[in-house]
Short mmCIF file of the C-alpha atoms (twelve columns), coordinates in Angstrom:
data_MODEL
# 
_entry.id   MODEL 
# 
loop_
_atom_site.group_PDB 
_atom_site.id 
_atom_site.type_symbol 
_atom_site.label_atom_id 
_atom_site.label_alt_id 
_atom_site.label_comp_id 
_atom_site.label_asym_id 
_atom_site.label_seq_id 
_atom_site.Cartn_x 
_atom_site.Cartn_y 
_atom_site.Cartn_z 
_atom_site.pdbx_PDB_model_num 
ATOM 1  C CA . MET A 1  46.226 231.957 14.515 1 
ATOM 2  C CA . SER A 2  45.991 235.745 13.161 1 
ATOM 3  C CA . ALA A 3  49.201 235.801 11.080 1 
ATOM 4  C CA . PRO A 4  48.659 233.976 7.619  1 
ATOM 5  C CA . VAL A 5  49.746 230.991 7.432  1 
ATOM 6  C CA . SER A 6  52.147 231.963 4.347  1 
ATOM 7  C CA . ASP A 7  53.540 234.825 7.112  1 
ATOM 8  C CA . TYR A 8  54.348 232.028 9.652  1 
ATOM 9  C CA . ASP A 9  56.154 229.369 6.649  1 
ATOM 10 C CA . ARG A 10 58.380 231.986 5.737  1 
ATOM 11 C CA . VAL A 11 59.198 233.320 9.042  1 
ATOM 12 C CA . LEU A 12 60.289 229.788 10.099 1 
ATOM 13 C CA . GLY A 13 62.012 229.033 6.663  1 
ATOM 14 C CA . GLN A 14 64.067 232.023 7.875  1 
ATOM 15 C CA . VAL A 15 64.680 231.279 11.567 1 
ATOM 16 C CA . ARG A 16 65.644 227.678 10.303 1 
ATOM 17 C CA . THR A 17 68.732 229.257 8.558  1 
ATOM 18 C CA . TRP A 18 69.896 230.767 11.728 1 
ATOM 19 C CA . PRO A 19 72.718 229.210 14.054 1 
ATOM 20 C CA . PRO A 20 71.202 226.926 16.797 1 
ATOM 21 C CA . GLN A 21 71.932 229.089 20.482 1 
ATOM 22 C CA . MET A 22 70.161 232.346 18.194 1 
ATOM 23 C CA . ARG A 23 67.420 229.888 17.554 1 
ATOM 24 C CA . ILE A 24 67.045 228.506 21.027 1 
ATOM 25 C CA . ASN A 25 67.641 232.316 22.180 1 
ATOM 26 C CA . LEU A 26 64.539 233.162 20.025 1 
ATOM 27 C CA . ALA A 27 62.522 230.639 21.584 1 
ATOM 28 C CA . GLN A 28 62.889 231.424 24.881 1 
ATOM 29 C CA . ASP A 29 62.164 235.119 24.156 1 
ATOM 30 C CA . LEU A 30 58.835 233.758 22.498 1 
ATOM 31 C CA . LEU A 31 58.151 231.363 25.403 1 
ATOM 32 C CA . ARG A 32 58.604 234.700 28.081 1 
ATOM 33 C CA . SER A 33 56.658 236.793 25.959 1 
ATOM 34 C CA . LEU A 34 53.649 234.157 26.442 1 
ATOM 35 C CA . GLN A 35 54.369 234.178 30.519 1 
ATOM 36 C CA . ASP A 36 51.973 236.915 31.451 1 
ATOM 37 C CA . GLU A 37 49.283 235.937 29.311 1 
ATOM 38 C CA . PHE A 38 49.087 232.626 30.316 1 
ATOM 39 C CA . HIS A 39 50.470 233.111 34.125 1 
ATOM 40 C CA . PRO A 40 49.260 236.704 34.972 1 
ATOM 41 C CA . ALA A 41 51.376 238.305 37.654 1 
ATOM 42 C CA . ALA A 42 50.191 237.087 41.242 1 
ATOM 43 C CA . PRO A 43 50.767 238.918 44.368 1 
ATOM 44 C CA . ARG A 44 53.160 237.091 46.017 1 
ATOM 45 C CA . GLY A 45 53.770 236.202 49.968 1 
ATOM 46 C CA . VAL A 46 52.266 237.712 52.290 1 
ATOM 47 C CA . PRO A 47 51.129 241.230 52.770 1 
ATOM 48 C CA . ALA A 48 53.383 243.181 55.353 1 
ATOM 49 C CA . GLU A 49 50.123 243.950 57.165 1 
ATOM 50 C CA . GLU A 50 49.524 240.462 57.914 1 
ATOM 51 C CA . VAL A 51 53.322 239.763 59.151 1 
ATOM 52 C CA . ARG A 52 54.214 242.805 61.027 1 
ATOM 53 C CA . GLY A 53 55.218 241.697 64.235 1 
ATOM 54 C CA . ILE A 54 55.935 238.071 63.202 1 
ATOM 55 C CA . ALA A 55 59.349 238.361 64.559 1 
ATOM 56 C CA . ALA A 56 58.772 240.493 67.443 1 
ATOM 57 C CA . ARG A 57 60.292 239.413 70.769 1 
ATOM 58 C CA . GLU A 58 59.506 240.020 74.185 1 
ATOM 59 C CA . GLY A 59 61.826 242.405 76.011 1 
ATOM 60 C CA . PRO A 60 64.884 244.134 74.394 1 
ATOM 61 C CA . ALA A 61 66.562 242.849 70.973 1 
ATOM 62 C CA . PRO A 62 69.642 240.519 71.850 1 
ATOM 63 C CA . ASP A 63 72.974 241.839 71.910 1 
ATOM 64 C CA . ASP A 64 75.818 240.875 69.703 1 
ATOM 65 C CA . GLU A 65 77.261 239.111 72.433 1 
ATOM 66 C CA . THR A 66 74.253 236.605 72.687 1 
ATOM 67 C CA . ILE A 67 74.122 236.764 68.747 1 
ATOM 68 C CA . ARG A 68 77.706 235.241 68.227 1 
ATOM 69 C CA . SER A 69 77.327 232.550 71.390 1 
ATOM 70 C CA . TRP A 70 73.970 231.304 69.362 1 
ATOM 71 C CA . ILE A 71 75.927 231.215 65.967 1 
ATOM 72 C CA . GLU A 72 78.514 229.125 67.688 1 
ATOM 73 C CA . ARG A 73 76.346 226.754 69.562 1 
ATOM 74 C CA . HIS A 74 74.237 226.327 66.276 1 
ATOM 75 C CA . ARG A 75 78.072 225.264 64.485 1 
ATOM 76 C CA . LEU A 76 78.981 223.123 67.498 1 
ATOM 77 C CA . GLU A 77 75.740 221.347 67.144 1 
ATOM 78 C CA . LYS A 78 75.712 221.063 63.031 1 
ATOM 79 C CA . HIS A 79 79.502 220.195 62.607 1 
ATOM 80 C CA . GLY A 80 80.128 218.701 65.893 1 
# 
């Protein structure tokens, strides 16, 4: 602990006089401030270069009517 114990006790004593919601907010802010230290930001997902073309289809893209029929078919399967 880098802060002297007396500072810690003084701060804790002061915080205990705060309303409960304010203490909860402080606790959440303190935990958020530590998140980067314990869980450094890692790259999320897959890089775009690796997924390019994953949804590509052979031939032209479907027209609006085809998509509407797919949606209707899905709804009928789902809801009978």
